[in-house]
C-alpha positions as a LaTeX table, in Angstrom:
\begin{tabular}{lrrr}
\hline
Residue & $x$ (\AA) & $y$ (\AA) & $z$ (\AA) \\
\hline
Met1 & $-15.55$ & $-30.83$ & 7.88 \\
Leu2 & $-12.38$ & $-29.02$ & 8.85 \\
Ala3 & $-9.92$ & $-30.53$ & 11.28 \\
Leu4 & $-9.78$ & $-28.45$ & 14.60 \\
Pro5 & $-6.29$ & $-27.10$ & 13.99 \\
Arg6 & $-7.10$ & $-26.05$ & 10.36 \\
Leu7 & $-10.21$ & $-24.22$ & 11.49 \\
Leu8 & $-8.52$ & $-22.51$ & 14.20 \\
Leu9 & $-5.79$ & $-21.51$ & 11.51 \\
Val10 & $-8.57$ & $-20.04$ & 9.49 \\
Met11 & $-10.18$ & $-18.14$ & 12.27 \\
Leu12 & $-6.80$ & $-16.57$ & 13.12 \\
Ala13 & $-6.09$ & $-15.80$ & 9.43 \\
Ala14 & $-9.49$ & $-14.11$ & 9.26 \\
Leu15 & $-8.68$ & $-11.84$ & 12.27 \\
Leu16 & $-5.40$ & $-10.89$ & 10.89 \\
Ala17 & $-6.30$ & $-10.64$ & 7.34 \\
Gln18 & $-6.17$ & $-7.16$ & 5.67 \\
Pro19 & $-6.93$ & $-6.17$ & 2.12 \\
Leu20 & $-4.04$ & $-6.65$ & $-0.33$ \\
Gln21 & $-3.37$ & $-2.98$ & $-0.41$ \\
Ala22 & $-2.75$ & $-2.85$ & 3.33 \\
His23 & $-1.09$ & $-6.13$ & 3.74 \\
Leu24 & 1.00 & $-5.59$ & 7.04 \\
Thr25 & 1.32 & $-9.07$ & 8.62 \\
Pro26 & 4.40 & $-11.27$ & 7.61 \\
Asn27 & 2.36 & $-13.86$ & 6.01 \\
Ser28 & 1.41 & $-14.72$ & 2.35 \\
Glu29 & $-1.95$ & $-14.01$ & 0.73 \\
Met30 & $-3.51$ & $-15.07$ & $-2.53$ \\
Gln31 & $-6.44$ & $-13.05$ & $-3.83$ \\
Phe32 & $-8.57$ & $-14.88$ & $-6.54$ \\
Asp33 & $-10.64$ & $-13.31$ & $-9.46$ \\
Phe34 & $-12.83$ & $-16.08$ & $-10.55$ \\
Gly35 & $-13.89$ & $-16.44$ & $-14.26$ \\
Arg36 & $-16.03$ & $-18.85$ & $-16.17$ \\
Arg37 & $-12.89$ & $-20.14$ & $-17.98$ \\
Glu38 & $-9.88$ & $-19.10$ & $-15.79$ \\
Val39 & $-8.88$ & $-17.77$ & $-12.61$ \\
Leu40 & $-6.54$ & $-14.83$ & $-11.78$ \\
Gly41 & $-4.45$ & $-15.11$ & $-8.71$ \\
Asp42 & $-2.95$ & $-12.00$ & $-7.16$ \\
Leu43 & $-0.03$ & $-13.25$ & $-4.78$ \\
Ile44 & 2.05 & $-11.52$ & $-2.10$ \\
Ile45 & 4.86 & $-13.28$ & $-0.22$ \\
Pro46 & 6.72 & $-11.03$ & 2.32 \\
Ala47 & 10.35 & $-10.63$ & 0.88 \\
Gly48 & 12.09 & $-11.41$ & 4.16 \\
Glu49 & 10.18 & $-14.62$ & 4.64 \\
Tyr50 & 11.01 & $-15.57$ & 1.10 \\
Ala51 & 14.69 & $-14.77$ & 1.47 \\
Tyr52 & 14.94 & $-16.48$ & 4.68 \\
Ala53 & 13.14 & $-19.81$ & 3.27 \\
Thr54 & 15.18 & $-19.81$ & 0.07 \\
Gly55 & 18.20 & $-17.82$ & 0.43 \\
Asn56 & 17.53 & $-16.18$ & $-2.76$ \\
Pro57 & 18.31 & $-12.38$ & $-3.57$ \\
Thr58 & 15.08 & $-10.00$ & $-3.48$ \\
Gly59 & 16.05 & $-7.59$ & $-6.34$ \\
Asn60 & 14.10 & $-6.77$ & $-9.49$ \\
Asp61 & 17.12 & $-7.89$ & $-11.63$ \\
Pro62 & 16.52 & $-10.49$ & $-14.32$ \\
Ala63 & 18.51 & $-13.21$ & $-12.36$ \\
Ser64 & 16.55 & $-12.57$ & $-9.11$ \\
Leu65 & 13.13 & $-12.60$ & $-10.72$ \\
Lys66 & 13.95 & $-15.82$ & $-12.70$ \\
Arg67 & 14.87 & $-17.53$ & $-9.50$ \\
Ala68 & 11.66 & $-16.33$ & $-7.87$ \\
Glu69 & 9.44 & $-17.56$ & $-10.75$ \\
Ala70 & 11.10 & $-20.88$ & $-10.65$ \\
Phe71 & 10.48 & $-20.96$ & $-6.78$ \\
Leu72 & 6.83 & $-20.29$ & $-7.34$ \\
Arg73 & 6.41 & $-22.93$ & $-10.20$ \\
Arg74 & 8.11 & $-25.55$ & $-7.98$ \\
Asn75 & 6.10 & $-24.86$ & $-4.90$ \\
Ile76 & 2.51 & $-24.03$ & $-6.26$ \\
Asn77 & 0.48 & $-26.57$ & $-8.20$ \\
Val78 & $-3.13$ & $-26.52$ & $-9.36$ \\
Thr79 & $-4.87$ & $-29.38$ & $-10.44$ \\
Ala80 & $-8.50$ & $-30.28$ & $-11.39$ \\
Lys81 & $-10.60$ & $-32.77$ & $-9.54$ \\
Arg82 & $-9.42$ & $-35.57$ & $-11.53$ \\
Gly83 & $-5.85$ & $-34.73$ & $-11.01$ \\
Ala84 & $-5.15$ & $-33.14$ & $-14.50$ \\
Ala85 & $-2.64$ & $-30.18$ & $-13.89$ \\
Trp86 & $-3.81$ & $-26.63$ & $-14.64$ \\
Lys87 & $-1.69$ & $-24.12$ & $-16.70$ \\
Leu88 & 0.06 & $-21.43$ & $-14.55$ \\
Thr89 & 1.14 & $-18.45$ & $-16.28$ \\
Val90 & 3.17 & $-15.73$ & $-14.58$ \\
Glu91 & 1.77 & $-12.32$ & $-15.83$ \\
Arg92 & 3.74 & $-10.07$ & $-13.38$ \\
Leu93 & 6.35 & $-10.49$ & $-10.99$ \\
Glu94 & 8.24 & $-8.06$ & $-8.85$ \\
Phe95 & 9.54 & $-7.09$ & $-5.43$ \\
Ala96 & 7.64 & $-4.19$ & $-4.39$ \\
Gln97 & 6.51 & $-2.30$ & $-1.19$ \\
Ile98 & 2.77 & $-2.84$ & $-1.38$ \\
Ala99 & 2.16 & $-1.62$ & 2.08 \\
Gly100 & 4.51 & $-2.25$ & 5.16 \\
Pro101 & 7.65 & $-4.31$ & 4.47 \\
Pro102 & 8.71 & $-5.22$ & 1.00 \\
Asp103 & 6.85 & $-8.25$ & $-0.80$ \\
Leu104 & 7.21 & $-10.68$ & $-3.66$ \\
His105 & 4.23 & $-9.70$ & $-5.66$ \\
Ala106 & 3.11 & $-11.88$ & $-8.38$ \\
Val107 & $-0.01$ & $-12.15$ & $-10.83$ \\
Leu108 & $-0.82$ & $-15.46$ & $-11.94$ \\
Arg109 & $-3.24$ & $-16.69$ & $-14.47$ \\
Leu110 & $-4.50$ & $-20.14$ & $-13.82$ \\
Thr111 & $-6.06$ & $-22.07$ & $-16.88$ \\
Pro112 & $-7.82$ & $-25.39$ & $-16.36$ \\
Pro113 & $-7.28$ & $-28.29$ & $-18.83$ \\
Ala114 & $-9.75$ & $-29.00$ & $-21.49$ \\
Gly115 & $-13.12$ & $-30.22$ & $-20.14$ \\
Ala116 & $-12.30$ & $-29.30$ & $-16.73$ \\
Ser117 & $-14.13$ & $-26.64$ & $-14.76$ \\
Ala118 & $-12.55$ & $-23.38$ & $-13.66$ \\
Arg119 & $-14.96$ & $-23.30$ & $-10.84$ \\
Gln120 & $-13.58$ & $-26.34$ & $-8.90$ \\
Phe121 & $-9.86$ & $-27.13$ & $-8.22$ \\
Asp122 & $-7.28$ & $-27.99$ & $-5.74$ \\
Ile123 & $-4.29$ & $-26.11$ & $-4.85$ \\
Ser124 & $-0.88$ & $-27.72$ & $-3.36$ \\
Trp125 & 1.24 & $-25.24$ & $-1.75$ \\
Arg126 & 4.51 & $-25.46$ & $-0.26$ \\
Ala127 & 6.03 & $-21.93$ & $-0.70$ \\
Val128 & 7.51 & $-20.70$ & 2.52 \\
Ile129 & 5.30 & $-22.67$ & 4.82 \\
Asp130 & 7.38 & $-25.76$ & 4.49 \\
Arg131 & 10.46 & $-23.90$ & 5.74 \\
Val132 & 9.01 & $-21.37$ & 8.19 \\
Pro133 & 6.72 & $-23.12$ & 10.77 \\
Asn134 & 4.73 & $-20.02$ & 11.89 \\
His135 & 4.11 & $-18.68$ & 8.43 \\
Phe136 & 0.77 & $-19.11$ & 6.94 \\
Val137 & $-0.94$ & $-18.39$ & 3.40 \\
Leu138 & $-4.46$ & $-16.94$ & 3.25 \\
Phe139 & $-6.80$ & $-17.76$ & 0.33 \\
Val140 & $-9.30$ & $-15.14$ & $-0.51$ \\
Ala141 & $-11.92$ & $-14.74$ & $-3.05$ \\
Arg142 & $-11.66$ & $-10.99$ & $-4.24$ \\
Ser143 & $-14.31$ & $-11.22$ & $-7.19$ \\
Asp144 & $-16.42$ & $-13.82$ & $-8.73$ \\
Phe145 & $-18.82$ & $-12.55$ & $-11.28$ \\
Ser146 & $-20.89$ & $-15.76$ & $-11.32$ \\
Arg147 & $-21.59$ & $-15.34$ & $-7.62$ \\
Gly148 & $-22.40$ & $-11.70$ & $-7.73$ \\
Thr149 & $-19.16$ & $-10.56$ & $-6.15$ \\
Leu150 & $-17.91$ & $-7.70$ & $-8.19$ \\
Asp151 & $-16.86$ & $-4.94$ & $-5.67$ \\
Gly152 & $-13.58$ & $-6.27$ & $-4.10$ \\
Gly153 & $-15.17$ & $-8.32$ & $-1.40$ \\
Arg154 & $-13.14$ & $-10.56$ & 0.71 \\
Glu155 & $-14.57$ & $-13.97$ & 1.18 \\
Ile156 & $-11.99$ & $-16.17$ & 2.90 \\
Leu157 & $-11.66$ & $-19.67$ & 1.30 \\
Gly158 & $-9.20$ & $-21.05$ & 3.84 \\
Ala159 & $-5.55$ & $-20.86$ & 5.06 \\
Leu160 & $-2.57$ & $-23.39$ & 4.88 \\
Gln161 & 0.39 & $-23.74$ & 7.44 \\
Gly162 & 3.08 & $-26.22$ & 7.87 \\
Ser163 & 2.25 & $-29.65$ & 6.71 \\
Gln164 & $-1.36$ & $-28.54$ & 5.64 \\
Gly165 & $-0.22$ & $-28.00$ & 2.21 \\
Ser166 & $-3.51$ & $-28.58$ & 0.00 \\
Leu167 & $-6.84$ & $-26.78$ & $-0.03$ \\
Ser168 & $-9.91$ & $-27.72$ & $-2.19$ \\
Val169 & $-11.83$ & $-24.89$ & $-3.89$ \\
Asp170 & $-15.46$ & $-25.28$ & $-5.11$ \\
Arg171 & $-17.27$ & $-22.18$ & $-6.30$ \\
Gly172 & $-20.45$ & $-23.95$ & $-7.56$ \\
Lys173 & $-22.14$ & $-23.44$ & $-10.95$ \\
Ala174 & $-21.48$ & $-20.26$ & $-12.95$ \\
Ser175 & $-24.43$ & $-17.92$ & $-13.23$ \\
Leu176 & $-24.35$ & $-14.84$ & $-15.45$ \\
Thr177 & $-27.68$ & $-13.73$ & $-14.14$ \\
Asp178 & $-26.24$ & $-13.24$ & $-10.56$ \\
Gly179 & $-23.34$ & $-11.31$ & $-12.02$ \\
Phe180 & $-25.52$ & $-9.08$ & $-14.09$ \\
Arg181 & $-27.74$ & $-8.39$ & $-11.14$ \\
Ala182 & $-24.98$ & $-7.47$ & $-8.97$ \\
Ala183 & $-23.56$ & $-5.33$ & $-11.64$ \\
Val184 & $-26.85$ & $-3.35$ & $-11.78$ \\
Gly185 & $-26.83$ & $-2.97$ & $-7.96$ \\
Leu186 & $-23.26$ & $-1.86$ & $-7.89$ \\
Gly187 & $-23.73$ & 0.82 & $-10.52$ \\
Met188 & $-26.78$ & 2.16 & $-8.57$ \\
Arg189 & $-24.76$ & 2.13 & $-5.36$ \\
His190 & $-21.70$ & 3.80 & $-6.99$ \\
Ile191 & $-23.50$ & 6.80 & $-8.41$ \\
Ala192 & $-25.81$ & 7.20 & $-5.43$ \\
Glu193 & $-22.82$ & 7.42 & $-3.21$ \\
Gly194 & $-20.84$ & 9.47 & $-5.50$ \\
Tyr195 & $-22.08$ & 13.02 & $-4.62$ \\
Asp196 & $-19.43$ & 14.72 & $-6.99$ \\
His197 & $-21.09$ & 12.97 & $-9.98$ \\
Leu198 & $-24.67$ & 13.97 & $-8.99$ \\
Leu199 & $-23.72$ & 17.33 & $-8.01$ \\
Phe200 & $-22.17$ & 17.94 & $-11.51$ \\
Leu201 & $-25.27$ & 16.68 & $-13.12$ \\
Ile202 & $-27.57$ & 18.87 & $-11.06$ \\
Val203 & $-25.82$ & 22.15 & $-11.53$ \\
Leu204 & $-25.52$ & 21.40 & $-15.31$ \\
Leu205 & $-29.34$ & 21.10 & $-15.32$ \\
Leu206 & $-30.00$ & 24.18 & $-13.32$ \\
Pro207 & $-29.96$ & 26.58 & $-16.27$ \\
Ala208 & $-31.49$ & 24.10 & $-18.67$ \\
Pro209 & $-35.02$ & 25.87 & $-18.58$ \\
Leu210 & $-33.47$ & 29.27 & $-19.35$ \\
Leu211 & $-32.17$ & 31.12 & $-22.41$ \\
Ala212 & $-28.95$ & 33.21 & $-22.42$ \\
Ala213 & $-29.14$ & 36.89 & $-22.99$ \\
Gly214 & $-25.71$ & 37.99 & $-23.43$ \\
Arg215 & $-23.62$ & 37.21 & $-20.22$ \\
Arg216 & $-26.81$ & 36.74 & $-18.36$ \\
Trp217 & $-29.50$ & 34.08 & $-17.95$ \\
Gly218 & $-32.80$ & 35.65 & $-19.32$ \\
Glu219 & $-36.06$ & 34.08 & $-20.76$ \\
Asn220 & $-37.53$ & 30.90 & $-20.10$ \\
Arg221 & $-37.18$ & 28.17 & $-22.62$ \\
Pro222 & $-40.62$ & 26.71 & $-23.86$ \\
Ile223 & $-41.55$ & 23.54 & $-21.91$ \\
Gly224 & $-40.90$ & 21.18 & $-24.91$ \\
Ser225 & $-37.58$ & 22.86 & $-25.59$ \\
Thr226 & $-36.63$ & 22.36 & $-21.91$ \\
Leu227 & $-37.51$ & 18.63 & $-22.04$ \\
Trp228 & $-35.44$ & 18.04 & $-24.97$ \\
His229 & $-32.60$ & 20.08 & $-23.57$ \\
Leu230 & $-32.69$ & 17.94 & $-20.41$ \\
Ile231 & $-32.79$ & 14.85 & $-22.39$ \\
Gly232 & $-29.85$ & 15.85 & $-24.43$ \\
Ile233 & $-27.43$ & 16.71 & $-21.45$ \\
Val234 & $-28.40$ & 13.41 & $-19.64$ \\
Ser235 & $-27.89$ & 11.40 & $-22.90$ \\
Ala236 & $-24.57$ & 13.08 & $-23.65$ \\
Phe237 & $-23.27$ & 12.70 & $-20.15$ \\
Thr238 & $-24.40$ & 8.73 & $-20.37$ \\
Ile239 & $-22.63$ & 8.33 & $-23.70$ \\
Gly240 & $-19.22$ & 10.04 & $-22.52$ \\
His241 & $-18.91$ & 7.80 & $-19.35$ \\
Ser242 & $-20.03$ & 4.67 & $-21.09$ \\
Leu243 & $-17.32$ & 5.12 & $-23.57$ \\
Thr244 & $-14.52$ & 5.44 & $-21.06$ \\
Leu245 & $-16.27$ & 2.43 & $-19.01$ \\
Ile246 & $-15.90$ & 0.41 & $-21.99$ \\
Gly247 & $-12.47$ & 1.45 & $-22.78$ \\
Ala248 & $-11.27$ & 0.83 & $-19.05$ \\
Ala249 & $-12.82$ & $-2.81$ & $-19.03$ \\
Val250 & $-11.83$ & $-4.01$ & $-22.45$ \\
Phe251 & $-8.86$ & $-1.76$ & $-23.32$ \\
Asp252 & $-7.43$ & $-1.18$ & $-20.02$ \\
Trp253 & $-7.61$ & 2.57 & $-20.15$ \\
Arg254 & $-6.29$ & 4.01 & $-16.97$ \\
Leu255 & $-5.26$ & 7.38 & $-15.40$ \\
Pro256 & $-3.89$ & 7.99 & $-12.06$ \\
Val257 & $-6.75$ & 8.51 & $-9.56$ \\
Gln258 & $-5.67$ & 11.94 & $-8.39$ \\
Pro259 & $-5.65$ & 13.80 & $-11.86$ \\
Val260 & $-8.99$ & 12.19 & $-12.57$ \\
Glu261 & $-10.72$ & 13.17 & $-9.13$ \\
Ile262 & $-9.13$ & 16.82 & $-9.83$ \\
Leu263 & $-10.66$ & 16.92 & $-13.32$ \\
Ile264 & $-14.06$ & 15.98 & $-11.84$ \\
Ala265 & $-13.97$ & 18.79 & $-9.23$ \\
Cys266 & $-12.95$ & 21.26 & $-12.02$ \\
Ser267 & $-16.05$ & 20.07 & $-14.00$ \\
Ile268 & $-18.29$ & 20.95 & $-11.13$ \\
Leu269 & $-16.68$ & 24.27 & $-10.59$ \\
Ile270 & $-17.16$ & 25.26 & $-14.24$ \\
Ser271 & $-20.90$ & 23.93 & $-14.37$ \\
Ala272 & $-21.46$ & 25.88 & $-11.11$ \\
Ile273 & $-20.19$ & 28.95 & $-12.72$ \\
His274 & $-22.19$ & 28.17 & $-15.81$ \\
Ala275 & $-25.33$ & 27.97 & $-13.64$ \\
Leu276 & $-24.60$ & 31.55 & $-12.29$ \\
Arg277 & $-23.36$ & 33.08 & $-15.57$ \\
Pro278 & $-23.66$ & 31.66 & $-19.01$ \\
Leu279 & $-20.25$ & 30.21 & $-20.16$ \\
Phe280 & $-21.27$ & 27.91 & $-22.92$ \\
Pro281 & $-25.03$ & 28.56 & $-23.57$ \\
Gly282 & $-26.69$ & 26.15 & $-26.00$ \\
His283 & $-23.76$ & 23.58 & $-25.68$ \\
Glu284 & $-24.51$ & 22.01 & $-22.38$ \\
Ala285 & $-24.84$ & 18.69 & $-23.96$ \\
Arg286 & $-21.40$ & 18.90 & $-25.61$ \\
Val287 & $-19.73$ & 19.72 & $-22.23$ \\
Ala288 & $-21.79$ & 17.00 & $-20.59$ \\
Gly289 & $-20.34$ & 14.64 & $-23.00$ \\
Trp290 & $-16.74$ & 15.60 & $-22.71$ \\
Phe291 & $-16.97$ & 15.73 & $-18.83$ \\
Gly292 & $-18.91$ & 12.40 & $-18.98$ \\
Leu293 & $-15.55$ & 10.84 & $-20.31$ \\
Val294 & $-13.64$ & 12.23 & $-17.37$ \\
His295 & $-16.33$ & 10.85 & $-14.91$ \\
Gly296 & $-16.07$ & 7.47 & $-16.57$ \\
Leu297 & $-12.54$ & 7.25 & $-15.86$ \\
Ala298 & $-13.48$ & 7.49 & $-12.14$ \\
Phe299 & $-15.60$ & 4.46 & $-12.70$ \\
Ala300 & $-12.73$ & 2.62 & $-14.20$ \\
Thr301 & $-11.37$ & 1.18 & $-11.13$ \\
Thr302 & $-14.58$ & $-0.33$ & $-10.18$ \\
Val303 & $-15.14$ & $-2.12$ & $-13.55$ \\
Ser304 & $-11.35$ & $-3.44$ & $-13.58$ \\
His305 & $-12.19$ & $-6.75$ & $-11.85$ \\
Phe306 & $-15.44$ & $-7.08$ & $-13.83$ \\
Gly307 & $-15.04$ & $-10.76$ & $-14.94$ \\
Leu308 & $-12.17$ & $-12.32$ & $-16.86$ \\
Gly309 & $-13.95$ & $-13.25$ & $-20.04$ \\
Met310 & $-15.32$ & $-10.86$ & $-22.76$ \\
Glu311 & $-18.85$ & $-12.27$ & $-22.06$ \\
Glu312 & $-18.52$ & $-11.43$ & $-18.37$ \\
Lys313 & $-17.04$ & $-7.94$ & $-19.05$ \\
Ala314 & $-19.89$ & $-7.12$ & $-21.57$ \\
Leu315 & $-22.62$ & $-8.04$ & $-19.19$ \\
Ala316 & $-21.01$ & $-6.53$ & $-16.30$ \\
Ile317 & $-20.57$ & $-3.21$ & $-18.06$ \\
Leu318 & $-24.08$ & $-3.19$ & $-19.37$ \\
Gly319 & $-25.52$ & $-3.93$ & $-15.83$ \\
Phe320 & $-23.20$ & $-1.32$ & $-14.17$ \\
Asn321 & $-24.34$ & 1.35 & $-16.85$ \\
Ile322 & $-27.99$ & 0.48 & $-16.35$ \\
Gly323 & $-27.64$ & 0.81 & $-12.63$ \\
Ile324 & $-25.86$ & 4.22 & $-13.14$ \\
Glu325 & $-28.75$ & 5.35 & $-15.52$ \\
Leu326 & $-31.32$ & 4.20 & $-13.10$ \\
Val327 & $-30.21$ & 6.46 & $-10.54$ \\
Gln328 & $-29.62$ & 9.28 & $-13.00$ \\
Leu329 & $-33.15$ & 8.99 & $-14.25$ \\
Ala330 & $-34.48$ & 9.00 & $-10.81$ \\
Val331 & $-32.48$ & 12.25 & $-10.05$ \\
Val332 & $-33.73$ & 13.91 & $-13.18$ \\
Leu333 & $-37.24$ & 12.84 & $-12.80$ \\
Ser334 & $-37.24$ & 14.26 & $-9.20$ \\
Ile335 & $-35.67$ & 17.51 & $-10.05$ \\
Met336 & $-37.58$ & 18.19 & $-13.30$ \\
Pro337 & $-40.85$ & 19.02 & $-11.67$ \\
Ala338 & $-39.23$ & 21.71 & $-9.38$ \\
Leu339 & $-37.30$ & 22.96 & $-12.36$ \\
Leu340 & $-40.45$ & 23.36 & $-14.61$ \\
Leu341 & $-42.72$ & 24.75 & $-11.79$ \\
Leu342 & $-40.38$ & 27.16 & $-10.26$ \\
Val343 & $-38.85$ & 28.60 & $-13.44$ \\
His344 & $-41.81$ & 30.80 & $-13.92$ \\
Thr345 & $-41.44$ & 32.39 & $-10.41$ \\
Ser346 & $-39.20$ & 35.12 & $-9.00$ \\
Tyr347 & $-37.70$ & 32.45 & $-6.65$ \\
Tyr348 & $-35.97$ & 30.49 & $-9.27$ \\
Lys349 & $-33.24$ & 33.06 & $-9.75$ \\
Met350 & $-32.29$ & 32.83 & $-5.95$ \\
Ile351 & $-32.53$ & 29.08 & $-5.91$ \\
Arg352 & $-30.19$ & 28.86 & $-8.97$ \\
Arg353 & $-27.78$ & 31.37 & $-7.31$ \\
Val354 & $-27.73$ & 29.76 & $-4.06$ \\
Thr355 & $-27.35$ & 26.15 & $-5.47$ \\
Gly356 & $-24.68$ & 27.21 & $-8.01$ \\
Gly357 & $-22.66$ & 29.23 & $-5.38$ \\
Leu358 & $-22.71$ & 26.22 & $-3.00$ \\
Ala359 & $-21.72$ & 23.85 & $-5.68$ \\
Ala360 & $-18.87$ & 26.21 & $-6.57$ \\
Ile361 & $-17.83$ & 26.38 & $-2.93$ \\
Ala362 & $-18.03$ & 22.60 & $-2.67$ \\
Ala363 & $-16.03$ & 22.09 & $-5.95$ \\
Ile364 & $-13.06$ & 24.32 & $-4.72$ \\
Ala365 & $-13.04$ & 22.42 & $-1.33$ \\
Trp366 & $-12.90$ & 19.12 & $-3.23$ \\
Leu367 & $-10.18$ & 20.74 & $-5.49$ \\
Ile368 & $-8.10$ & 21.72 & $-2.44$ \\
Glu369 & $-8.58$ & 18.26 & $-0.92$ \\
Arg370 & $-7.56$ & 16.37 & $-4.08$ \\
Val371 & $-4.56$ & 18.68 & $-4.86$ \\
Phe372 & $-3.14$ & 18.48 & $-1.50$ \\
Gly373 & $-4.23$ & 15.20 & $-0.32$ \\
Ala374 & $-5.75$ & 16.43 & 2.92 \\
Gly375 & $-9.46$ & 16.41 & 4.13 \\
Asn376 & $-11.18$ & 19.56 & 5.24 \\
Ala377 & $-14.14$ & 20.11 & 7.45 \\
Phe378 & $-16.31$ & 21.79 & 4.66 \\
Thr379 & $-16.33$ & 18.62 & 2.42 \\
Ala380 & $-17.20$ & 16.31 & 5.26 \\
Ala381 & $-20.12$ & 18.60 & 6.27 \\
Met382 & $-21.26$ & 18.93 & 2.72 \\
Glu383 & $-21.19$ & 15.37 & 2.09 \\
Ser384 & $-23.21$ & 14.80 & 5.25 \\
Ala385 & $-25.70$ & 17.50 & 4.09 \\
Phe386 & $-26.08$ & 15.81 & 0.66 \\
Arg387 & $-28.11$ & 13.03 & 2.36 \\
Tyr388 & $-30.83$ & 15.53 & 2.78 \\
Ala389 & $-31.05$ & 16.48 & $-0.71$ \\
Pro390 & $-34.09$ & 14.41 & $-1.46$ \\
Trp391 & $-36.06$ & 16.19 & 1.22 \\
Val392 & $-35.02$ & 19.66 & $-0.15$ \\
Val393 & $-36.02$ & 18.59 & $-3.72$ \\
Gly394 & $-39.34$ & 17.34 & $-2.40$ \\
Thr395 & $-39.80$ & 20.47 & $-0.43$ \\
Leu396 & $-39.20$ & 22.84 & $-3.44$ \\
Thr397 & $-41.45$ & 20.61 & $-5.72$ \\
Leu398 & $-44.22$ & 21.09 & $-3.21$ \\
Phe399 & $-43.58$ & 24.70 & $-2.92$ \\
Gly400 & $-43.70$ & 24.98 & $-6.85$ \\
Val401 & $-47.00$ & 22.93 & $-6.79$ \\
Val402 & $-48.51$ & 25.43 & $-4.18$ \\
Ile403 & $-47.47$ & 28.41 & $-6.07$ \\
His404 & $-48.71$ & 27.07 & $-9.46$ \\
Thr405 & $-51.98$ & 26.04 & $-7.94$ \\
Lys406 & $-52.50$ & 29.43 & $-6.30$ \\
Arg407 & $-51.54$ & 31.28 & $-9.56$ \\
His408 & $-54.16$ & 29.04 & $-11.47$ \\
Leu409 & $-56.82$ & 29.81 & $-8.96$ \\
Gln410 & $-56.10$ & 33.47 & $-9.16$ \\
Ser411 & $-56.41$ & 33.25 & $-12.92$ \\
Ser412 & $-59.45$ & 31.39 & $-12.90$ \\
Arg413 & $-61.11$ & 33.95 & $-10.54$ \\
Ile414 & $-60.15$ & 36.86 & $-12.92$ \\
Ile415 & $-61.48$ & 35.22 & $-15.94$ \\
Lys416 & $-64.69$ & 34.29 & $-14.06$ \\
Ser417 & $-64.98$ & 37.90 & $-12.74$ \\
Ala418 & $-64.31$ & 39.30 & $-16.17$ \\
Ala419 & $-67.11$ & 36.99 & $-17.63$ \\
Leu420 & $-69.59$ & 38.14 & $-14.97$ \\
Asp421 & $-68.81$ & 41.78 & $-15.63$ \\
Arg422 & $-69.79$ & 41.27 & $-19.42$ \\
\hline
\end{tabular}
């Protein structure tokens, strides 16, 4: 059981704690990414507190960074439960302004000795807290594949201050099943909440039941051809974003967030225009594949902490992709009846034009928002309205069923009447 002073310290740390990207309090924080065979630590120490405690300079010149690394190695020790020392590798070291005042920022790879578990260790810490009485260091579990924590959660492990210089960490047994299940759920949530990804797919499917006649949409495709066309579009989009997901997780492919988000808005705009007037008739699957590569880059930030080992990364990417595909399949299966039923009516042209027009406006609004970094009322209203999309699709499907049934009954009466006249 924690002693009362330490319990109070942990409670205070929890109240003051902010994510690493928004670190504003003048205290240290170590965020852990737990793997099956090693642990990655993302550490920040306020540069002012570090300078006060050590008298060292806080520049990014080689001499200052060498002193900072030596300081960390002297004051941070990780050991297995039986006392054997872990290997500490400094993978990144810099003085940087993460948010608020400048910090000493380090990425540490912690590797247990042979035969020791990467799930249990003791950490001995003297950095700054032994010189600055009111300074504390907060320890946080950011990701742990084996416990199903993949989305940057913040599980507080403990805090140290003053003479309280050691902390025991025990993450329990590793379970790949929990991680895989969590990856599937994360993929489902990510695509379900990613209105831009779903809108791109929807507007690309709108003209799928139609054949182009010059610069206009003309006759209907046969049902069999429509189904294969839909499968081709969805499969190409899946292959595209899967390739960039794998590249991001395994080869660390990255692009800045803003250009990727701008390209996604452009993909929606182009697809919306195509739904109104054919731009690339017959090549929808190819376009879906190319734009799938772009949409996959948007998922890259999500998969960046998917485990530390290749086995974990592979399972996590597979689970994440399965989650995405389950939602995409649900969207396609829910839209398909409405497409197939209404395409034979005069209402489909209006539905296609209204949906394509609204999607184009939404894409332009997203484009403005992402280029200038300022939100607008239209995107907020549109994202709120998107929650009612299942009801709209359900209503259109029911409307299509009613019209189809009515036509079938009328045809039956005509045939029956003609038979009686004979």
